C-alpha positions in Angstrom: 48.3 -10.4 31.5 51.6 -8.5 31.8 53.3 -8.8 35.2 52.3 -6.0 37.5 55.9 -5.2 38.4 56.6 -4.6 34.6 53.7 -2.2 34.4 54.9 -0.3 37.4 58.4 -0.1 36.0 57.1 1.2 32.7 55.0 3.8 34.3 57.9 5.0 36.6 60.3 5.1 33.7 57.9 7.1 31.5 57.3 9.5 34.3 61.0 9.8 35.2 62.0 10.7 31.7 59.0 13.0 31.2 57.8 11.0 28.2 54.2 10.5 29.4 53.6 14.3 29.8 55.4 15.2 26.6 53.4 12.6 24.6 50.0 13.5 26.0 50.1 17.2 26.5 49.1 19.9 24.0 51.5 22.4 25.6 54.3 23.1 23.1 56.6 24.2 26.0 56.5 20.8 27.6 57.5 19.2 24.3 60.3 21.7 23.7 61.6 20.8 27.2 61.5 17.1 26.4 63.4 17.7 23.1 65.9 20.0 24.9 66.5 17.3 27.5 67.1 14.7 24.8 69.6 16.9 23.1 71.4 17.7 26.3 71.5 13.9 27.1 72.9 13.2 23.7 75.7 15.8 24.1 76.7 14.6 27.5 76.7 11.0 26.2 79.0 11.9 23.3 81.4 13.7 25.7 81.4 10.7 28.0 82.2 8.3 25.1 85.0 10.5 23.9 86.5 10.8 27.3 86.3 7.1 28.1 87.7 6.2 24.6 90.7 8.5 25.2 91.5 6.9 28.5 91.0 3.3 27.2 93.5 4.0 24.4 96.0 5.4 26.8 95.8 2.4 29.1 95.9 -0.1 26.3 98.9 1.8 24.8 100.7 1.2 28.1 100.3 -2.5 27.8 97.3 -2.8 30.2 94.9 -4.2 27.6 93.8 -7.3 29.5 93.1 -5.3 32.7 91.0 -2.6 31.0 87.5 -4.3 30.8 87.6 -5.3 34.5 88.9 -1.9 35.5 86.1 -0.2 33.6 83.5 -2.5 35.2 84.9 -1.7 38.6 84.9 2.0 37.9 81.3 2.1 36.7 80.3 0.0 39.8 82.0 2.5 42.2 80.4 5.5 40.5 77.0 3.8 40.4 77.3 2.9 44.1 78.3 6.5 45.0 75.4 8.2 43.2 72.9 5.6 44.3 74.0 6.0 47.9 73.5 9.8 47.7 69.9 9.2 46.8 69.5 7.3 50.0 66.0 5.9 50.6 64.5 8.1 47.9 64.9 5.2 45.5 62.3 3.2 47.3 60.5 5.7 49.6 59.0 8.4 47.3 56.4 9.7 49.7 54.5 11.8 47.2 53.1 8.8 45.4 53.2 6.2 48.2 49.4 6.3 48.9 48.5 6.2 45.2 50.8 3.2 44.5 49.9 1.2 47.6 46.2 1.7 46.8 46.7 -0.3 43.6 46.2 -4.1 43.6 50.0 -4.8 43.7 52.2 -6.5 46.2 55.0 -4.7 48.2 57.5 -6.9 46.4 56.3 -5.7 43.1 56.6 -2.1 44.2 60.1 -2.6 45.6 61.2 -4.7 42.7 60.0 -2.2 40.1 61.6 0.8 41.8 64.9 -1.1 42.2 64.6 -2.0 38.5 64.1 1.6 37.5 67.3 2.6 39.4 69.1 -0.2 37.7 68.0 0.7 34.2 69.0 4.4 34.7 72.5 3.4 35.9 72.7 0.8 33.1 72.6 3.7 30.6 75.7 5.1 32.2 77.4 1.7 32.3 76.7 1.1 28.6 78.1 4.6 27.8 81.4 3.5 29.5 81.6 -0.1 28.4 80.7 0.3 24.7 83.9 2.4 23.8 86.0 0.4 26.2 84.9 -2.9 24.5 85.7 -1.5 21.0 89.2 -0.3 22.1 89.8 -3.6 23.9 89.1 -5.6 20.7 91.2 -3.3 18.6 94.2 -4.0 20.7 93.6 -7.6 21.8 91.7 -9.0 18.8 88.0 -9.9 18.5 86.5 -13.0 20.0 82.7 -13.9 20.2 83.3 -15.7 23.5 84.9 -12.6 25.1 82.2 -10.4 23.6 79.6 -12.5 25.4 81.5 -12.3 28.7 81.8 -8.5 28.5 78.1 -8.1 27.5 77.0 -10.2 30.4 79.3 -8.4 32.8 78.1 -5.0 31.5 74.4 -5.9 32.0 75.0 -7.0 35.6 77.7 -4.4 36.5 75.3 -1.8 38.0 73.0 -4.3 39.7 75.1 -5.2 42.8 76.2 -1.6 43.5 72.6 -0.4 43.2 71.4 -3.1 45.6 74.2 -2.5 48.2 73.8 1.3 48.0 70.0 1.0 48.3 70.3 -1.4 51.2 72.5 1.1 53.0 70.2 3.9 52.2 67.2 2.0 53.4 68.9 1.1 56.6 69.9 4.7 57.2 66.4 5.8 56.3 64.9 3.4 58.8 67.3 4.4 61.6 67.0 8.2 61.0 63.3 8.3 60.1 62.5 10.2 63.4 65.4 12.6 63.3 65.0 16.2 62.3 68.5 16.4 61.1 68.3 13.3 58.9 68.7 15.3 55.7 71.6 17.3 57.0 73.5 14.1 58.1 72.9 12.5 54.7 74.0 15.7 52.9 77.2 16.1 54.9 78.0 12.5 54.3 77.5 13.0 50.6 79.7 16.1 50.6 82.5 14.4 52.5 82.3 11.4 50.3 82.5 13.6 47.2 85.4 15.5 48.6 87.2 12.2 49.3 86.7 11.1 45.7 88.1 14.4 44.4 91.1 14.2 46.7 91.9 10.7 45.5 91.4 11.9 41.9 93.9 14.8 42.5 96.3 12.4 44.1 96.1 10.1 41.1 96.6 13.0 38.7 99.7 14.1 40.5 101.1 10.5 40.6 100.8 10.5 36.8 103.3 13.3 36.6 106.0 11.2 38.3 108.8 9.5 36.3 107.1 6.1 36.9 103.7 7.1 35.6 103.1 3.9 33.7 103.9 1.8 36.8 101.5 3.9 38.9 98.7 3.5 36.4 99.2 -0.2 36.2 99.1 -0.4 40.0 96.0 1.7 40.1 94.2 -0.4 37.6 95.1 -3.6 39.4 94.1 -2.2 42.8 90.8 -1.0 41.3 89.7 -4.5 40.1 91.4 -6.6 42.8 90.8 -4.7 46.0 88.3 -1.8 45.5 85.7 -3.9 43.7 86.7 -7.6 43.8 83.8 -9.0 41.7 85.4 -7.3 38.7 88.4 -9.6 39.1 86.1 -12.6 38.3 85.4 -11.1 34.9 89.1 -10.6 34.3 89.8 -14.2 35.2 87.2 -15.4 32.6 88.6 -13.1 29.9 92.1 -14.3 30.5 91.0 -18.0 30.4 92.1 -18.5 34.0 88.6 -19.5 35.3 85.5 -19.9 33.1 83.3 -19.8 36.2 84.2 -16.2 36.9 81.5 -14.6 34.8 78.8 -17.0 36.1 79.8 -16.1 39.7 79.6 -12.4 38.8 76.1 -12.7 37.3 74.9 -15.1 40.0 76.0 -12.9 42.9 74.5 -9.8 41.3 71.1 -11.3 40.6 70.9 -13.1 44.0 71.7 -9.9 45.9 68.8 -8.1 44.2 66.4 -11.0 44.9 67.4 -11.2 48.6 67.1 -7.5 49.0 63.5 -7.4 47.7 62.5 -10.3 50.0 64.2 -8.7 53.0 62.7 -5.2 52.7 59.2 -6.0 51.7 58.0 -7.0 55.2 59.2 -3.6 56.6 58.2 -1.4 53.7 55.0 0.0 55.1 56.5 0.6 58.6 59.4 2.6 57.2 57.1 4.8 55.1 54.8 5.3 58.2 57.8 6.4 60.2 58.8 8.9 57.5 55.3 10.3 57.3 55.2 10.8 61.0 58.7 12.0 61.5 57.6 15.5 62.7 54.8 14.4 65.0 57.0 14.2 68.2 58.6 17.6 67.7 57.7 19.6 70.8 57.2 23.4 70.8 59.6 25.4 73.0 59.1 28.9 74.1 61.4 31.2 72.3 61.4 29.3 69.1 59.7 32.1 67.3 62.0 35.0 66.5 61.3 38.3 64.7 63.1 38.9 61.5 62.6 40.7 58.2 60.7 38.9 55.4 63.8 38.6 53.3 65.9 37.2 56.2 63.2 34.7 57.1 62.9 33.5 53.5 66.7 33.3 53.2 66.9 31.2 56.4 64.2 29.0 55.0 66.2 28.5 51.8 69.4 27.5 53.7 67.4 25.1 55.9 65.9 23.5 52.7 69.3 23.2 51.2 70.9 21.6 54.2 68.1 19.1 54.9 68.2 17.4 51.5 71.2 15.3 50.6 70.6 15.3 46.9 69.9 19.0 46.8 72.9 19.9 48.9 75.4 17.8 46.9 74.2 19.0 43.5 74.0 22.5 44.8 77.6 22.8 46.1 79.6 20.4 44.0 81.2 23.1 41.8 81.9 25.3 44.8 83.4 22.3 46.6 85.7 21.6 43.6 86.9 25.3 43.7 87.7 25.0 47.4 89.5 21.7 46.9 91.4 23.1 44.0 92.4 26.1 46.0 93.6 23.9 48.9 95.6 21.7 46.4 97.2 24.8 44.9 98.5 25.8 48.4 100.8 22.8 48.2 101.9 23.3 44.6 104.9 25.4 43.6 103.3 27.1 40.6 106.4 29.2 39.8 108.5 26.1 39.6 106.1 24.6 37.2 106.3 27.7 35.0 110.1 27.7 35.2 110.0 24.0 34.1 107.9 24.9 31.0 110.3 27.7 30.2 113.3 25.4 30.5 111.7 22.8 28.2 110.6 25.4 25.6 114.1 26.9 25.5 114.6 28.7 22.2 111.7 27.0 20.3 108.7 28.9 21.7 109.7 30.9 24.8 107.0 33.5 23.9 104.4 30.9 24.6 105.6 30.4 28.1 105.7 34.2 28.7 102.2 34.4 27.2 100.9 31.6 29.4 102.4 33.2 32.5 101.0 36.6 31.8 97.5 35.4 31.0 97.1 32.7 33.5 94.8 34.7 35.8 92.5 35.4 32.8 92.5 31.7 31.9 91.7 30.9 35.6 88.6 33.2 35.2 87.3 30.8 32.7 87.7 27.9 35.1 85.9 29.9 37.8 83.0 30.4 35.5 82.9 26.8 34.6 82.8 25.5 38.2 80.5 28.2 39.5 78.0 27.1 36.9 78.0 23.7 38.4 76.7 25.0 41.7 73.3 26.6 41.4 70.7 25.7 43.9 68.6 28.6 42.6 68.0 26.7 39.3 65.8 24.2 41.2 64.8 26.2 44.3 61.4 27.3 43.0 60.5 23.9 41.6 61.3 22.2 44.9 58.3 23.9 46.4 56.2 21.4 44.5 52.6 20.9 45.6 53.2 23.1 48.7 54.0 26.2 46.7 50.7 27.7 47.5 51.7 28.4 51.1 54.7 30.4 50.0 53.2 32.2 47.1 50.2 33.4 49.2 52.5 35.1 51.7 52.2 38.9 52.0 55.6 39.5 50.3 56.4 40.4 46.7 57.4 37.8 44.1 60.7 39.6 43.7 61.5 39.2 47.4 60.8 35.5 47.2 62.9 35.0 44.0 65.9 37.0 45.3 65.8 35.1 48.6 65.9 31.9 46.6 68.9 33.2 44.6 70.9 34.4 47.6 72.3 31.1 48.8 73.8 30.4 45.4 75.5 33.8 45.4 76.9 33.4 48.9 78.2 29.8 48.4 79.6 30.3 45.0 81.0 33.8 45.8 82.9 32.5 48.9 84.3 29.5 47.2 85.4 31.3 44.0 87.0 34.2 46.0 89.1 31.7 47.9 90.2 29.9 44.8 90.9 33.2 42.9 92.9 34.6 45.8 95.1 31.5 46.0 95.6 31.4 42.2 96.7 35.1 42.1 99.0 34.7 45.0 100.6 31.5 43.7 101.3 32.8 40.2 102.3 36.3 41.3 99.5 38.0 39.4 99.7 41.8 38.9 97.0 44.3 39.8 95.1 43.7 36.6 95.1 39.9 37.2 93.9 40.3 40.8 91.1 42.7 39.8 90.0 40.6 36.8 89.8 37.3 38.7 88.3 38.6 41.9 85.7 40.6 40.1 84.7 37.6 37.9 84.3 35.5 41.1 81.8 38.0 42.5 80.0 39.1 39.4 79.5 35.6 37.8 78.3 34.2 41.2 75.6 36.9 41.1 74.9 36.2 37.4 74.6 32.4 38.1 72.2 33.0 41.0 69.9 35.4 39.1 70.1 33.4 35.9 69.2 30.2 37.8 66.2 31.6 39.5 65.1 33.3 36.2 65.3 30.0 34.3 63.4 28.2 37.1 60.8 31.0 37.1 60.3 30.5 33.4 60.6 26.7 33.3 59.2 25.4 36.6 58.7 21.7 37.3 56.3 21.3 40.2 54.9 17.9 39.5 58.0 15.9 40.5 57.9 12.6 42.5 61.5 12.7 43.7 63.8 15.7 44.4 66.5 14.2 42.1 64.2 14.8 39.1 64.5 18.5 39.8 68.0 19.1 41.0 69.7 16.7 38.5 67.9 16.7 35.2 65.4 19.7 35.1 65.7 22.1 32.2 67.0 25.1 34.2 69.8 23.0 35.7 70.8 21.5 32.4 70.8 24.8 30.5 72.8 26.6 33.2 75.5 23.8 33.6 76.0 23.3 29.9 75.9 27.1 29.3 78.5 27.8 32.0 80.7 25.1 30.5 80.5 26.7 27.0 81.1 30.2 28.4 84.0 29.0 30.6 85.8 27.4 27.7 85.2 30.4 25.5 86.6 32.7 28.1 89.7 30.5 28.4 90.1 30.7 24.7 89.8 34.5 24.7 92.3 34.9 27.5 94.9 36.0 24.9 93.1 39.3 24.9 94.1 39.8 28.5 92.0 41.7 31.0 89.9 43.2 28.1 88.1 40.0 27.5 87.4 39.5 31.2 86.2 43.1 31.7 83.9 42.8 28.7 82.5 39.5 30.0 81.9 41.0 33.4 80.2 44.1 31.9 77.7 41.9 30.1 77.0 39.9 33.2 76.3 43.1 35.2 73.9 44.4 32.6 72.0 41.0 32.6 71.9 41.0 36.4 70.4 44.5 36.5 67.9 43.5 33.8 66.8 40.4 35.7 66.4 42.3 39.0 64.2 44.8 37.2 62.2 42.1 35.5 61.5 40.4 38.8 59.6 43.5 40.0 56.7 42.5 37.7 57.0 38.8 38.3 53.9 36.8 39.4 53.9 33.5 41.2 50.8 31.3 40.8 49.9 28.2 42.8 47.9 26.7 40.1 
């Protein structure tokens, strides 16, 4: 008989990827969503491979060939740790199916081990997407060796294991400590946002350092620090590849596997207690006179949406990531002399192509409008707001308010967050490049109009393609069809608008006009919308 933990792992993987439902349903829409998700996954994978290949070639071309595999392993481990940490205890404590799973004849160790394995396998896909092109580039520059291939393969298979275990352990500890706190989700969300901001700041700093005269030296130092200090186990892989220590790869594999085994053994005695604390986290909340305040139906629903957003770490981070990048970009621009950069381009162009510099300077605000579109599309809580109602949607849908009021209230946080962030970024860009009246009008209007477009498009897609039968919030806010369509669509539109910037404000004005028409059409359409609990 197959091991029970293997069966649990298979069931969870099939449910996570939506394969079970797509295979067994007669609904053509479900199958189309599965196909669309597969296509989107393939496109993102190809972009990742191309991006990683380009960087690997650059690093190897600078003479850093021997350090590239270890640096890639360290980088994948850091990214895996970051995103696993943002999931917090949701990796192990999926409350929606806890009773169903624990009623099965399986041990707690099997449940914990299977859920940890699912998280590992999902992150292994990302790791393979990074390490496959890196390995090919490495052998092109360093020469092929079966022994080194075996070392890199073993390191790749174990690379996501230790970060997943450590992140899950931290998430489990925080879940256990904050199980009785009402602001648990807010604290986790703020931590995730701050961590994301720190990563972006470091990325900006690294990019600026690459513009210095000693860019090659900076890159070499960064690669060395990544494997030696940020993620030291990666240095063991480097030692084995260089022939310095054969035991390095065995230590890397042994530590990763041992950490996973110890974690399962340590958590299993407390698994039921932590779940019980999470289930009862609201039992001790006392009622206080004055808690109930009068407000309009729309204001109450809007407040409810903001509370929902700020009490889920996964929802918050995915919902504000693009807006946060716009804010960070605007802050970074405050310390950059944009005019000096343009003057430098003009000096380098000299007599060869001075018209290109003039063209770039005149159309920069319109190119920035494309960037605003791209990043706004990354921040759309509305695309998953309806689906997050899940099995409790009947309570909301049976309220004596219209479906349009509910849908617009769910779209409003997206509009307010994206609008504020994009207006700040647009104002900074226009001020730094000395944009004229047309540039100011084009960029500021795009910030407001496309924020409204994103909010209404997100809730429209979610209304048409809801996903109520989720087990973890991450399934909805990360990989649902509305989110995928909106993010990829905004990327395509943003790059298209950048390419059309040579038309000046005409292109931006035409784009904004189309967005306004679609917004009006969606608002009118919502008047006849119907929300069903079944």
